[in-house]
C-alpha positions as CSV (number, residue, x, y, z in Angstrom):
1,X,20.2,-2.5,17.9
2,X,18.6,-0.6,20.7
3,X,17.0,2.7,19.9
4,X,15.6,5.7,21.7
5,X,12.4,5.2,20.0
6,X,10.6,1.9,21.3
7,X,7.7,0.4,19.4
8,X,6.3,-3.1,19.0
9,X,8.2,-3.0,15.7
10,X,11.6,-2.2,17.3
11,X,10.8,-4.6,20.1
12,X,10.4,-7.4,17.7
13,X,13.5,-6.5,15.7
14,X,15.5,-6.4,18.9
15,X,14.1,-9.7,20.2
16,X,14.8,-11.4,16.9
17,X,18.3,-9.8,16.7
18,X,17.7,-8.4,13.3
19,X,20.1,-5.6,12.5
20,X,18.3,-2.4,11.5
21,X,18.8,1.3,11.3
22,X,16.3,3.8,12.9
23,X,15.7,6.8,10.6
24,X,14.2,9.6,12.7
25,X,12.1,12.4,11.3
26,X,12.2,16.0,12.3
27,X,8.4,16.2,12.0
28,X,5.7,13.6,11.9
29,X,5.5,12.3,8.4
30,X,2.4,13.2,6.5
31,X,2.9,11.1,3.3
32,X,5.2,8.6,1.7
33,X,7.0,11.4,-0.2
34,X,7.5,13.4,3.0
35,X,8.9,10.3,4.9
36,X,11.2,9.5,2.1
37,X,12.6,13.0,2.0
38,X,13.0,13.1,5.8
39,X,14.8,9.7,5.7
40,X,17.0,10.6,2.7
41,X,15.8,7.6,0.7
42,X,14.0,7.0,-2.6
43,X,10.2,6.5,-2.4
44,X,10.8,3.2,-4.3
45,X,12.5,1.8,-1.2
46,X,9.7,2.7,1.1
47,X,7.2,-0.2,1.8
48,X,3.7,1.1,1.5
49,X,1.4,-1.3,3.3
50,X,-2.3,-1.5,2.4
51,X,-4.9,-3.6,4.2
52,X,-7.3,-5.3,1.8
53,X,-10.5,-7.3,2.4
54,X,-12.4,-9.8,0.1
55,X,-16.1,-9.9,0.2
56,X,-15.9,-12.9,2.6
57,X,-14.0,-10.9,5.1
58,X,-10.6,-12.4,4.5
59,X,-7.8,-9.9,5.0
60,X,-4.4,-9.5,3.3
61,X,-1.5,-7.0,3.6
62,X,-0.3,-5.7,0.1
63,X,3.2,-4.1,0.3
64,X,4.2,-1.9,-2.7
65,X,6.9,0.6,-3.3
66,X,6.0,4.1,-2.0
67,X,6.0,5.6,-5.5
68,X,3.5,2.8,-6.7
69,X,-0.2,2.0,-6.2
70,X,-1.4,-1.5,-5.3
71,X,-3.7,-3.2,-7.8
72,X,-6.4,-5.0,-5.8
73,X,-7.2,-7.2,-8.8
74,X,-3.7,-8.6,-8.7
75,X,-4.1,-9.6,-5.0
76,X,-7.5,-10.9,-5.7
77,X,-6.1,-13.2,-8.3
78,X,-3.3,-14.4,-5.9
79,X,-6.0,-15.3,-3.3
80,X,-8.5,-16.6,-5.8
81,X,-11.4,-14.5,-4.6
82,X,-14.0,-12.4,-6.5
83,X,-13.4,-8.9,-5.1
84,X,-10.8,-7.2,-2.9
85,X,-11.0,-3.7,-1.7
86,X,-9.1,-1.5,0.8
87,X,-10.5,-1.4,4.3
88,X,-11.8,1.9,5.6
89,X,-9.6,4.2,7.4
90,X,-11.8,3.7,10.5
91,X,-11.0,0.0,10.5
92,X,-7.2,0.3,9.9
93,X,-6.3,0.6,13.5
94,X,-8.7,-2.0,14.7
95,X,-7.2,-4.6,12.3
96,X,-3.6,-3.6,12.5
97,X,-3.0,-1.9,15.7
98,X,-1.5,1.1,13.8
99,X,-2.8,4.3,12.4
100,X,-2.7,4.8,8.6
101,X,0.9,5.8,7.6
102,X,2.3,3.6,10.5
103,X,1.3,0.2,9.2
104,X,4.0,-2.3,8.6
105,X,4.2,-5.9,7.4
106,X,5.9,-7.5,10.4
107,X,3.6,-6.6,13.4
108,X,-0.2,-6.6,13.1
109,X,-2.9,-7.1,15.6
110,X,-4.7,-9.4,13.2
111,X,-2.6,-12.2,11.5
112,X,-3.0,-12.1,7.8
113,X,-1.0,-13.1,4.7
114,X,1.5,-10.6,3.4
115,X,2.0,-9.9,-0.3
116,X,5.3,-8.1,-1.3
117,X,5.7,-6.5,-4.7
118,X,8.6,-7.9,-6.8
119,X,9.9,-4.4,-7.4
120,X,11.6,-4.6,-3.9
121,X,13.9,-7.2,-5.2
122,X,16.1,-4.6,-6.8
123,X,16.9,-3.2,-3.5
124,X,19.2,-4.7,-0.8
125,X,17.8,-2.3,1.9
126,X,14.2,-1.3,2.2
127,X,12.3,1.0,4.6
128,X,9.3,0.1,6.7
129,X,7.3,2.1,9.2
130,X,8.6,1.9,12.8
131,X,5.0,2.1,14.0
132,X,5.5,5.8,14.8
133,X,5.2,8.8,12.4
134,X,8.5,10.1,13.9
135,X,10.8,7.5,12.4
136,X,11.3,4.8,10.0
137,X,13.3,1.5,9.9
138,X,15.8,0.5,7.3
139,X,16.5,-3.3,7.2
140,X,17.5,-5.8,4.4
141,X,15.0,-7.3,2.2
142,X,16.1,-10.6,3.3
143,X,15.4,-9.8,6.9
144,X,12.0,-8.4,6.2
145,X,11.1,-11.7,4.2
146,X,12.4,-13.7,7.1
147,X,10.1,-12.0,9.6
148,X,6.8,-11.8,7.5
149,X,7.1,-14.7,5.1
150,X,5.6,-12.8,2.2
151,X,4.4,-14.1,-1.1
152,X,6.4,-12.2,-3.7
153,X,4.3,-11.2,-6.7
154,X,3.6,-8.3,-9.1
155,X,1.1,-6.2,-7.3
156,X,1.5,-2.7,-8.7
157,X,-1.1,-1.0,-10.8
158,X,0.0,-0.6,-14.4
159,X,0.5,3.0,-15.3
160,X,-0.9,4.2,-18.6
């Protein structure tokens, strides 16, 4: 699908001939909740992508539903490392090529493993960032998995 908005994400989807639906926003999204409302979808279908780093500098992308929080300890266990923390907001663009709020699991400036929470398996379609605050992208979970080859695991913080 060709779209009016062109980003490195839409370019990759077009090149790979992956069907997707562009979900434009009326205003730049300022939060996951705001983006979900503007797209008319549940926050649980939104892929919130977090960049984590271990003490040795190893990077990973943790993708959780928009209404959940990532538990770095769970990612740490998957990578068998001692400590895993979110990278600073200053480093996000350097590492991914995208601003906070526009990170996605299929296009990053720095290659790194992708971990996708198992909660997404309950949805046929999920939403990722287009790489631009003015639109999101809806695609199938199967197509997302084809593109980023994630490890599926439980990544969400347990709520008390």
